[in-house]
C-alpha positions in Angstrom: 0.0 0.0 0.0 1.3 3.4 -0.9 1.6 6.2 1.7 -1.2 8.1 0.1 -3.5 5.1 0.1 -2.7 4.4 3.7 -3.5 8.0 4.6 -6.9 7.8 2.9 -7.6 4.5 4.6 -6.8 6.2 8.0 -9.1 9.1 7.2 -12.0 6.6 6.4 -11.3 4.9 9.7 -11.4 8.1 11.7 -14.6 9.2 10.0 -16.2 5.9 10.9 -15.2 6.3 14.5 -16.5 9.9 14.7 -19.8 9.0 13.2 -20.3 6.1 15.6 -19.7 8.2 18.7 -22.6 9.9 20.5 -20.7 12.4 22.6 -18.4 15.4 21.7 -14.8 14.5 22.3 -11.4 15.7 21.0 -9.1 12.9 20.1 -5.3 13.3 19.6 -3.6 10.9 17.2 -0.2 10.3 18.8 1.7 7.5 17.1 2.0 5.6 13.9 -1.4 6.9 12.8 0.0 10.5 12.8 3.0 9.4 10.8 0.6 7.8 8.2 -1.3 11.1 8.0 2.0 12.8 7.2 3.0 10.3 4.6 5.9 9.1 6.8 4.6 5.6 7.3 2.7 3.2 5.0 1.0 1.0 7.7 0.5 0.6 11.4 -0.4 -2.4 13.6 -2.6 -0.3 15.8 -4.0 3.1 16.4 -2.7 5.1 19.4 -4.9 8.0 20.5 -5.2 10.2 23.6 -7.7 12.4 25.3 -6.9 15.2 27.7 -9.6 14.3 30.2 -11.7 11.2 30.8 -15.1 12.8 30.1 -16.9 10.6 27.6 -14.0 8.3 27.3 -16.3 5.3 27.8 -18.6 6.6 25.1 -15.6 6.6 22.7 -14.7 3.1 23.8 -18.2 1.9 23.0 -18.1 3.6 19.6 -14.9 1.8 18.8 -16.3 -1.5 20.0 -19.3 -1.1 17.8 -17.0 -1.1 14.8 -15.1 -4.2 15.9 -12.0 -2.6 17.4 -10.3 -4.1 20.4 -9.6 -1.2 22.8 -6.9 -1.1 25.4 -8.0 1.5 27.9 -6.4 2.0 31.3 -4.5 -1.3 31.1 -7.7 -3.3 30.3 -8.6 -4.6 26.9 -12.3 -3.9 26.0 -14.0 -6.0 23.4 -17.5 -4.7 23.2 -20.6 -4.7 21.0 -19.6 -6.1 17.6 -17.1 -8.9 17.0 -18.1 -8.7 13.4 -17.6 -5.0 12.9 -15.7 -3.6 9.9 -12.5 -3.2 11.9 -12.7 -6.5 13.8 -9.4 -7.3 15.6 -7.7 -3.9 15.0 -6.3 -2.7 18.3 -6.7 0.9 19.6 -4.7 2.1 22.5 -6.5 4.9 24.3 -4.7 7.0 26.8 -6.1 9.8 29.0 -3.8 12.5 30.4 -0.6 10.4 30.7 0.6 8.4 27.7 2.1 4.9 28.2 2.6 5.7 31.9 5.1 8.2 30.6 4.7 11.7 29.2 1.7 13.9 29.9 -0.5 15.2 27.2 0.3 18.8 28.1 -1.4 22.1 27.1 1.7 22.9 25.0 1.4 19.6 23.1 -2.3 20.2 22.5 -1.6 23.7 21.4 0.8 22.4 18.7 -1.5 19.7 17.5 -2.9 20.0 13.9 -6.5 19.5 12.8 -7.2 16.3 10.9 -11.0 16.2 10.5 -14.2 16.4 12.4 -16.7 13.6 12.0 -20.0 13.7 13.9 -19.3 15.0 17.4 -15.6 13.9 17.4 -12.7 16.3 16.5 -9.5 14.5 15.5 -6.1 16.2 15.8 -2.6 14.9 15.4 0.4 15.7 17.6 3.2 17.7 16.0 6.2 15.9 14.6 8.3 17.3 17.4 6.0 15.8 20.1 5.8 12.4 18.3 9.6 12.4 18.2 9.7 13.0 21.9 7.2 10.3 22.6 9.2 7.8 20.6 12.4 8.8 22.4 11.1 7.2 25.7 10.7 3.7 24.3 13.4 1.1 23.5 11.9 -0.4 20.4 14.2 -0.5 17.3 11.4 0.6 14.9 10.9 3.7 17.0 14.5 4.7 16.5 14.1 4.3 12.7 10.9 6.4 12.9 12.8 9.1 14.9 15.4 9.1 12.1 12.6 9.6 9.5 11.1 12.4 11.5 14.5 14.1 11.8 15.0 13.9 8.0 11.5 15.5 7.5 12.7 18.6 9.5 12.2 19.2 13.2 12.5 22.2 15.6 15.0 21.0 18.2 14.2 23.9 20.5 10.5 22.8 20.6 11.5 19.3 21.6 13.9 20.4 24.3 11.4 22.9 25.7 8.6 20.2 25.9 11.0 17.7 27.4 11.9 20.3 30.1 8.2 20.8 30.8 7.7 17.0 31.1 10.6 16.8 33.5 9.2 19.6 35.6 6.0 17.5 36.1 7.9 14.6 37.7 8.1 14.3 41.5 9.7 12.3 44.3 10.1 9.6 45.4 10.8 8.1 42.0 11.2 10.9 39.4 12.0 10.1 35.8 14.4 12.2 33.8 12.9 12.3 30.3 15.7 14.6 29.1 18.2 11.9 30.1 16.3 9.4 28.0 16.1 11.8 25.1 19.8 12.4 25.2 20.6 8.7 25.1 18.3 8.2 22.1 19.9 11.1 20.3 23.3 9.5 20.9 22.0 6.2 19.4 20.6 8.1 16.3 24.0 9.7 15.7 26.0 6.5 16.3 23.9 4.0 14.4 22.3 6.1 11.7 24.8 9.0 11.3 22.2 11.5 12.2 23.3 15.1 12.4 21.6 16.7 15.5 23.0 20.2 16.2 20.9 20.5 19.5 22.1 17.2 20.9 24.7 18.9 23.2 21.9 21.1 24.6 20.0 17.9 25.4 23.0 16.3 27.2 23.6 19.5 29.2 19.9 19.7 30.2 19.9 16.0 31.1 22.9 16.4 33.4 21.3 19.4 35.1 18.0 17.6 35.6 19.7 14.4 37.0 21.9 16.5 39.3 18.9 18.5 40.5 17.1 15.3 41.6 20.2 14.1 43.4 20.4 17.4 45.2 16.8 17.3 46.1 17.2 13.9 47.7 20.0 15.3 49.8 17.9 18.2 51.0 15.2 15.8 52.1 17.9 13.9 54.0 18.8 17.0 55.9 21.8 18.3 53.9 20.5 21.9 53.7 23.5 24.0 52.5 25.5 24.1 49.3 28.6 22.8 51.2 26.8 20.0 52.8 25.1 18.8 49.6 28.4 19.1 47.7 30.2 17.0 50.3 27.4 14.4 50.4 27.4 14.0 46.6 31.1 14.5 46.0 30.6 17.2 43.4 31.7 20.8 42.9 29.7 23.5 44.7 29.3 25.4 41.5 27.2 22.5 40.1 25.2 22.2 43.3 24.3 25.9 43.0 23.0 25.3 39.5 20.9 22.4 40.7 19.4 24.3 43.6 18.7 27.3 41.3 16.6 25.0 39.1 14.8 23.4 42.1 14.1 26.8 43.5 12.7 28.1 40.2 10.4 25.1 40.0 9.3 25.6 43.6 10.7 22.3 44.9 13.0 24.0 47.4 12.9 27.3 49.3 16.0 29.3 50.3 16.5 31.1 53.6 18.9 33.9 52.7 18.6 35.6 56.2 22.1 34.3 57.1 25.2 32.7 55.9 25.4 30.1 54.5 22.1 30.1 52.7 19.9 27.2 53.9 17.5 25.3 51.8 14.4 23.4 52.7 12.2 21.1 50.6 8.8 22.2 49.5 6.4 19.3 49.9 7.1 15.9 51.2 8.4 12.6 50.1 7.9 9.1 51.5 11.3 7.7 50.5 14.1 9.0 48.4 14.5 6.6 45.5 16.7 6.4 42.4 16.2 8.6 39.4 14.6 6.5 36.6 15.8 7.3 33.1 12.4 7.0 31.4 9.7 4.7 30.1 11.2 1.6 28.5 8.2 0.4 26.5 4.6 1.1 25.5 2.9 1.9 22.3 3.5 5.3 20.7 
C-alpha cells in the first residue's frame, strides 16, 4: 500500500469512528497513525490515541467497539458490542492524560496539534512531529529509532523538543522521578552512532539531562537533611558550582525554598516525600 492510500484509509477509519460516537470529544492521534497522516509511514499495527480528560472516554470506547475494534483502555482490553464489525481485531490504545505511563498530554502539546478532521461530534487532531519524536524517544523499540530518524529527515524544531521535554521533567516528582531529558539524550546518541544523524541540538539535550539528574540528586539530599551548598556538595562529592546550578533549578520550580537571612544560605524542601528513590531514566516500553 502506498503512503497516500494508507492516509486515505486512515481518514476513512477516523470518519467511521467519529460518526459512531454519540458524545463530543477531542481525540489526539499520537503514534503511527499520525505518521501515516503525514506520509511518513505506510501502515500501522494499531492506532494510538489520547484524550486530555476522561469525560466521555467510555462513550468513545463503546463507539470503537461497535466497529469491531479491540480497545486497550487504562490497562484493560475492552472487546465490546460487535465482534463482526468492519475493523474486527484492529487494536486501539486509548490514553487519558498520561501516555504509556510516561509523558503527559500537556497544554503545550495540544496547542501544537494540527486539525485532521471532524466527524460527527468527534474532533480528530494529530500531535506535532516534534511531540511524536519526543514520545518515541522514551521507548526502547528498534522501529521507533528508525521512525525518529525519519522524523529528523523531515525537518524538526529542536528547541521545541527540548522545551517540551523540560516541561515534562518539571511535572515529575519524588520519590521516583523520571528524567525524560536523560532518556532523550541517550536516544539522540543512538541516532548519531547507528544512523549517522546530524543533530545540532544534541549537546543542549545532554547538558539539560545532566542538570536535571543533578537537581534530583540534590533534592534527595535536601530531604535527607543536607541543607547547605557545602553539605550537599560533600554528600554528593561534586563541585559546589554545580550544586548551586541544581538548587537554582529546584528553587525556580518551587521544589525548594531558600532562607537567605544568614550565611550560609539554607534550603528546605517544599512538599514531602515518602522515601528517596533512584532517578529513573524513562519509560522503557509502550505503544506510541
